[in-house]
Every structure is written in structure tokens, then in C-alpha cells.
A tleap script that builds the chain and sets N, CA, C and O, in Angstrom:
source leaprc.protein.ff14SB
mol = sequence {
  NMET PRO GLN ILE GLY THR SER LYS VAL SER
  ARG TRP ASP GLN HIE GLY ARG GLU HIE VAL
  VAL ARG VAL GLU ARG THR GLY ALA GLN ARG
  THR ILE SER CYS ASP THR CYS ASP TRP ARG
  LYS SER ALA GLN PHE LEU PRO TRP LEU LYS
  ALA GLN GLU HIE LEU ALA GLU ALA HIE GLN
  ALA THR VAL ASP PRO THR PRO GLY SER CGLY
}
set mol.1.N position { 98.191 91.665 30.259 }
set mol.1.CA position { 98.194 92.760 31.206 }
set mol.1.C position { 98.838 92.281 32.502 }
set mol.1.O position { 98.489 91.208 32.993 }
set mol.2.N position { 99.786 93.063 33.080 }
set mol.2.CA position { 100.455 92.622 34.299 }
set mol.2.C position { 99.517 92.601 35.490 }
set mol.2.O position { 98.595 93.409 35.601 }
set mol.3.N position { 99.777 91.658 36.371 }
set mol.3.CA position { 98.995 91.538 37.591 }
set mol.3.C position { 99.530 92.523 38.627 }
set mol.3.O position { 100.739 92.587 38.852 }
set mol.4.N position { 98.640 93.292 39.261 }
set mol.4.CA position { 99.031 94.294 40.251 }
set mol.4.C position { 98.482 93.890 41.607 }
set mol.4.O position { 97.321 93.496 41.719 }
set mol.5.N position { 99.309 93.985 42.632 }
set mol.5.CA position { 98.874 93.670 43.985 }
set mol.5.C position { 99.674 94.474 44.985 }
set mol.5.O position { 100.806 94.873 44.714 }
set mol.6.N position { 99.081 94.711 46.140 }
set mol.6.CA position { 99.752 95.470 47.187 }
set mol.6.C position { 99.607 94.742 48.512 }
set mol.6.O position { 98.530 94.252 48.852 }
set mol.7.N position { 100.691 94.678 49.249 }
set mol.7.CA position { 100.654 94.145 50.612 }
set mol.7.C position { 101.454 95.097 51.487 }
set mol.7.O position { 102.046 96.053 50.988 }
set mol.8.N position { 101.475 94.841 52.778 }
set mol.8.CA position { 102.200 95.749 53.664 }
set mol.8.C position { 102.917 94.980 54.754 }
set mol.8.O position { 102.525 93.880 55.144 }
set mol.9.N position { 103.990 95.604 55.233 }
set mol.9.CA position { 104.736 95.119 56.385 }
set mol.9.C position { 104.635 96.223 57.427 }
set mol.9.O position { 105.024 97.360 57.158 }
set mol.10.N position { 104.121 95.909 58.605 }
set mol.10.CA position { 104.013 96.933 59.642 }
set mol.10.C position { 104.721 96.470 60.908 }
set mol.10.O position { 104.682 95.297 61.278 }
set mol.11.N position { 105.362 97.425 61.551 }
set mol.11.CA position { 106.063 97.175 62.813 }
set mol.11.C position { 105.832 98.383 63.711 }
set mol.11.O position { 105.578 99.487 63.230 }
set mol.12.N position { 105.924 98.165 65.012 }
set mol.12.CA position { 105.792 99.248 65.983 }
set mol.12.C position { 107.166 99.563 66.549 }
set mol.12.O position { 108.013 98.681 66.692 }
set mol.13.N position { 107.373 100.839 66.869 }
set mol.13.CA position { 108.621 101.221 67.524 }
set mol.13.C position { 108.441 101.177 69.040 }
set mol.13.O position { 107.369 100.823 69.531 }
set mol.14.N position { 109.490 101.536 69.777 }
set mol.14.CA position { 109.448 101.445 71.237 }
set mol.14.C position { 108.501 102.460 71.869 }
set mol.14.O position { 108.211 102.367 73.062 }
set mol.15.N position { 108.010 103.435 71.085 }
set mol.15.CA position { 107.057 104.432 71.590 }
set mol.15.C position { 105.615 104.076 71.233 }
set mol.15.O position { 104.702 104.859 71.494 }
set mol.16.N position { 105.407 102.904 70.639 }
set mol.16.CA position { 104.069 102.452 70.300 }
set mol.16.C position { 103.529 103.002 68.990 }
set mol.16.O position { 102.339 102.856 68.709 }
set mol.17.N position { 104.379 103.635 68.177 }
set mol.17.CA position { 103.940 104.156 66.882 }
set mol.17.C position { 104.085 103.083 65.818 }
set mol.17.O position { 105.068 102.343 65.784 }
set mol.18.N position { 103.089 103.017 64.957 }
set mol.18.CA position { 103.131 102.040 63.867 }
set mol.18.C position { 103.818 102.654 62.658 }
set mol.18.O position { 103.576 103.808 62.304 }
set mol.19.N position { 104.682 101.857 62.029 }
set mol.19.CA position { 105.352 102.246 60.795 }
set mol.19.C position { 105.005 101.192 59.753 }
set mol.19.O position { 105.029 99.996 60.044 }
set mol.20.N position { 104.680 101.634 58.534 }
set mol.20.CA position { 104.218 100.719 57.492 }
set mol.20.C position { 105.055 100.900 56.231 }
set mol.20.O position { 105.300 102.022 55.787 }
set mol.21.N position { 105.487 99.786 55.666 }
set mol.21.CA position { 106.121 99.759 54.356 }
set mol.21.C position { 105.214 98.940 53.446 }
set mol.21.O position { 104.859 97.807 53.771 }
set mol.22.N position { 104.846 99.510 52.316 }
set mol.22.CA position { 103.973 98.833 51.355 }
set mol.22.C position { 104.811 98.194 50.261 }
set mol.22.O position { 105.802 98.758 49.798 }
set mol.23.N position { 104.387 96.997 49.859 }
set mol.23.CA position { 105.038 96.276 48.769 }
set mol.23.C position { 104.033 96.210 47.634 }
set mol.23.O position { 102.990 95.568 47.752 }
set mol.24.N position { 104.353 96.881 46.528 }
set mol.24.CA position { 103.461 96.886 45.371 }
set mol.24.C position { 104.075 96.013 44.281 }
set mol.24.O position { 105.250 96.152 43.941 }
set mol.25.N position { 103.265 95.123 43.747 }
set mol.25.CA position { 103.740 94.182 42.744 }
set mol.25.C position { 103.072 94.490 41.413 }
set mol.25.O position { 101.848 94.591 41.324 }
set mol.26.N position { 103.888 94.635 40.389 }
set mol.26.CA position { 103.402 94.779 39.020 }
set mol.26.C position { 104.154 93.752 38.186 }
set mol.26.O position { 105.316 93.956 37.836 }
set mol.27.N position { 103.488 92.654 37.873 }
set mol.27.CA position { 104.169 91.565 37.178 }
set mol.27.C position { 105.250 90.984 38.072 }
set mol.27.O position { 104.974 90.588 39.205 }
set mol.28.N position { 106.493 90.929 37.565 }
set mol.28.CA position { 107.607 90.389 38.347 }
set mol.28.C position { 108.307 91.471 39.161 }
set mol.28.O position { 109.117 91.157 40.034 }
set mol.29.N position { 108.011 92.732 38.891 }
set mol.29.CA position { 108.668 93.842 39.577 }
set mol.29.C position { 107.942 94.197 40.870 }
set mol.29.O position { 106.713 94.198 40.925 }
set mol.30.N position { 108.721 94.499 41.912 }
set mol.30.CA position { 108.155 94.918 43.190 }
set mol.30.C position { 108.799 96.238 43.612 }
set mol.30.O position { 110.009 96.428 43.490 }
set mol.31.N position { 107.960 97.138 44.109 }
set mol.31.CA position { 108.432 98.423 44.628 }
set mol.31.C position { 108.015 98.507 46.075 }
set mol.31.O position { 106.855 98.259 46.406 }
set mol.32.N position { 108.954 98.857 46.947 }
set mol.32.CA position { 108.641 99.006 48.357 }
set mol.32.C position { 108.727 100.489 48.710 }
set mol.32.O position { 109.640 101.192 48.277 }
set mol.33.N position { 107.754 100.953 49.506 }
set mol.33.CA position { 107.715 102.368 49.887 }
set mol.33.C position { 107.246 102.502 51.333 }
set mol.33.O position { 106.330 101.809 51.776 }
set mol.34.N position { 107.897 103.411 52.054 }
set mol.34.CA position { 107.617 103.632 53.469 }
set mol.34.C position { 106.615 104.767 53.623 }
set mol.34.O position { 106.815 105.852 53.077 }
set mol.35.N position { 105.544 104.525 54.361 }
set mol.35.CA position { 104.537 105.556 54.626 }
set mol.35.C position { 105.071 106.634 55.566 }
set mol.35.O position { 104.596 107.769 55.529 }
set mol.36.N position { 106.042 106.301 56.401 }
set mol.36.CA position { 106.550 107.244 57.399 }
set mol.36.C position { 107.495 108.278 56.793 }
set mol.36.O position { 107.367 109.471 57.068 }
set mol.37.N position { 108.442 107.829 55.969 }
set mol.37.CA position { 109.495 108.742 55.501 }
set mol.37.C position { 109.564 108.875 53.979 }
set mol.37.O position { 110.487 109.511 53.472 }
set mol.38.N position { 108.631 108.304 53.245 }
set mol.38.CA position { 108.584 108.368 51.778 }
set mol.38.C position { 109.782 107.707 51.099 }
set mol.38.O position { 110.059 107.998 49.936 }
set mol.39.N position { 110.495 106.827 51.798 }
set mol.39.CA position { 111.588 106.042 51.216 }
set mol.39.C position { 110.993 105.074 50.205 }
set mol.39.O position { 109.952 104.470 50.461 }
set mol.40.N position { 111.648 104.922 49.060 }
set mol.40.CA position { 111.183 103.997 48.024 }
set mol.40.C position { 112.367 103.227 47.470 }
set mol.40.O position { 113.487 103.734 47.401 }
set mol.41.N position { 112.094 101.988 47.077 }
set mol.41.CA position { 113.147 101.163 46.494 }
set mol.41.C position { 112.520 100.089 45.625 }
set mol.41.O position { 111.458 99.554 45.945 }
set mol.42.N position { 113.174 99.786 44.543 }
set mol.42.CA position { 112.759 98.680 43.691 }
set mol.42.C position { 113.425 97.417 44.229 }
set mol.42.O position { 114.616 97.424 44.540 }
set mol.43.N position { 112.666 96.350 44.336 }
set mol.43.CA position { 113.217 95.109 44.890 }
set mol.43.C position { 112.600 93.918 44.189 }
set mol.43.O position { 111.416 93.631 44.364 }
set mol.44.N position { 113.397 93.227 43.398 }
set mol.44.CA position { 112.887 92.065 42.692 }
set mol.44.C position { 112.838 90.838 43.601 }
set mol.44.O position { 111.935 90.009 43.482 }
set mol.45.N position { 113.814 90.723 44.511 }
set mol.45.CA position { 113.889 89.560 45.385 }
set mol.45.C position { 113.757 89.971 46.850 }
set mol.45.O position { 114.335 90.976 47.265 }
set mol.46.N position { 113.013 89.216 47.621 }
set mol.46.CA position { 112.836 89.395 49.056 }
set mol.46.C position { 112.409 90.807 49.467 }
set mol.46.O position { 113.030 91.404 50.346 }
set mol.47.N position { 111.366 91.343 48.847 }
set mol.47.CA position { 110.964 92.718 49.192 }
set mol.47.C position { 110.478 92.844 50.630 }
set mol.47.O position { 110.667 93.895 51.242 }
set mol.48.N position { 109.858 91.806 51.189 }
set mol.48.CA position { 109.346 91.885 52.555 }
set mol.48.C position { 110.493 91.915 53.563 }
set mol.48.O position { 110.405 92.596 54.585 }
set mol.49.N position { 111.553 91.189 53.282 }
set mol.49.CA position { 112.729 91.218 54.144 }
set mol.49.C position { 113.377 92.601 54.098 }
set mol.49.O position { 113.788 93.125 55.133 }
set mol.50.N position { 113.471 93.189 52.919 }
set mol.50.CA position { 114.042 94.533 52.784 }
set mol.50.C position { 113.161 95.564 53.483 }
set mol.50.O position { 113.668 96.538 54.039 }
set mol.51.N position { 111.856 95.357 53.459 }
set mol.51.CA position { 110.936 96.254 54.162 }
set mol.51.C position { 111.167 96.164 55.672 }
set mol.51.O position { 111.212 97.189 56.353 }
set mol.52.N position { 111.312 94.950 56.196 }
set mol.52.CA position { 111.575 94.763 57.629 }
set mol.52.C position { 112.902 95.392 58.026 }
set mol.52.O position { 113.008 96.005 59.089 }
set mol.53.N position { 113.914 95.244 57.178 }
set mol.53.CA position { 115.217 95.834 57.460 }
set mol.53.C position { 115.125 97.358 57.509 }
set mol.53.O position { 115.722 97.984 58.385 }
set mol.54.N position { 114.385 97.959 56.579 }
set mol.54.CA position { 114.224 99.407 56.583 }
set mol.54.C position { 113.538 99.869 57.866 }
set mol.54.O position { 113.973 100.839 58.486 }
set mol.55.N position { 112.482 99.190 58.261 }
set mol.55.CA position { 111.763 99.581 59.473 }
set mol.55.C position { 112.664 99.498 60.703 }
set mol.55.O position { 112.623 100.375 61.565 }
set mol.56.N position { 113.467 98.460 60.782 }
set mol.56.CA position { 114.350 98.293 61.935 }
set mol.56.C position { 115.475 99.331 61.940 }
set mol.56.O position { 115.790 99.901 62.985 }
set mol.57.N position { 116.079 99.575 60.777 }
set mol.57.CA position { 117.229 100.471 60.713 }
set mol.57.C position { 116.826 101.946 60.755 }
set mol.57.O position { 117.435 102.730 61.483 }
set mol.58.N position { 115.824 102.324 59.995 }
set mol.58.CA position { 115.465 103.737 59.877 }
set mol.58.C position { 114.554 104.231 60.995 }
set mol.58.O position { 114.608 105.402 61.373 }
set mol.59.N position { 113.711 103.333 61.529 }
set mol.59.CA position { 112.702 103.774 62.497 }
set mol.59.C position { 112.766 103.027 63.830 }
set mol.59.O position { 111.962 103.292 64.723 }
set mol.60.N position { 113.717 102.091 63.973 }
set mol.60.CA position { 113.823 101.250 65.163 }
set mol.60.C position { 112.469 100.601 65.489 }
set mol.60.O position { 112.104 100.437 66.653 }
set mol.61.N position { 111.754 100.246 64.449 }
set mol.61.CA position { 110.443 99.599 64.593 }
set mol.61.C position { 110.623 98.102 64.382 }
set mol.61.O position { 110.791 97.646 63.250 }
set mol.62.N position { 110.589 97.338 65.471 }
set mol.62.CA position { 110.865 95.916 65.395 }
set mol.62.C position { 109.771 95.042 65.979 }
set mol.62.O position { 109.863 93.818 65.888 }
set mol.63.N position { 108.738 95.626 66.579 }
set mol.63.CA position { 107.685 94.837 67.215 }
set mol.63.C position { 106.633 94.497 66.170 }
set mol.63.O position { 106.006 95.387 65.595 }
set mol.64.N position { 106.444 93.203 65.929 }
set mol.64.CA position { 105.472 92.716 64.945 }
set mol.64.C position { 104.087 92.711 65.574 }
set mol.64.O position { 103.880 92.036 66.583 }
set mol.65.N position { 103.115 93.456 64.999 }
set mol.65.CA position { 101.792 93.543 65.612 }
set mol.65.C position { 100.880 92.351 65.336 }
set mol.65.O position { 99.786 92.277 65.897 }
set mol.66.N position { 101.306 91.415 64.483 }
set mol.66.CA position { 100.429 90.298 64.152 }
set mol.66.C position { 100.397 89.288 65.301 }
set mol.66.O position { 101.427 89.010 65.916 }
set mol.67.N position { 99.209 88.740 65.590 }
set mol.67.CA position { 99.073 87.761 66.685 }
set mol.67.C position { 99.916 86.505 66.417 }
set mol.67.O position { 99.993 86.024 65.286 }
set mol.68.N position { 100.526 86.004 67.446 }
set mol.68.CA position { 101.308 84.772 67.331 }
set mol.68.C position { 102.665 84.961 66.692 }
set mol.68.O position { 103.316 83.979 66.335 }
set mol.69.N position { 103.112 86.196 66.537 }
set mol.69.CA position { 104.389 86.431 65.885 }
set mol.69.C position { 105.552 86.416 66.873 }
set mol.69.O position { 106.711 86.435 66.459 }
set mol.70.N position { 105.264 86.383 68.152 }
set mol.70.CA position { 106.357 86.437 69.117 }
set mol.70.C position { 106.417 85.257 69.902 }
set mol.70.O position { 107.282 85.135 70.769 }
savepdb mol mol.pdb
quit
């Protein structure tokens, strides 16, 4: 049975709104989906990088809310 897991990449835009892209893993396959605009993409390699790129390009969300990230 394939292993399933979900993680998320979140960034804030210049207006203080949070945007989240979820990375869902089923076995070796990963699907990334944006909570803000319902964008979805299959990504086998570097899904978190592709999630960050989507947030920056589509939503201008580049501020990392995690402590110690800046």
C-alpha cells in the first residue's frame, strides 16, 4: 500500500495575507495544490521549490512566516 503524506508551503504577500500550497505525497508521486486559486500540478521532483515559485509568481507571496527564515 502506498504511503500518503501531506505537507504545506506557506508565504505571506505584501498585504499580510497568507497563501498556502499543499504538497500531497502518494508513494513516489507528489501533487501540489494552491488553497488560494485552486491551481494544481503533478511534480515528481522538487515539489516544494515549485510551490514557492507558484506563490511568488501568482500571488507575490514571498515572506516566509517560519521563525529564523530571514
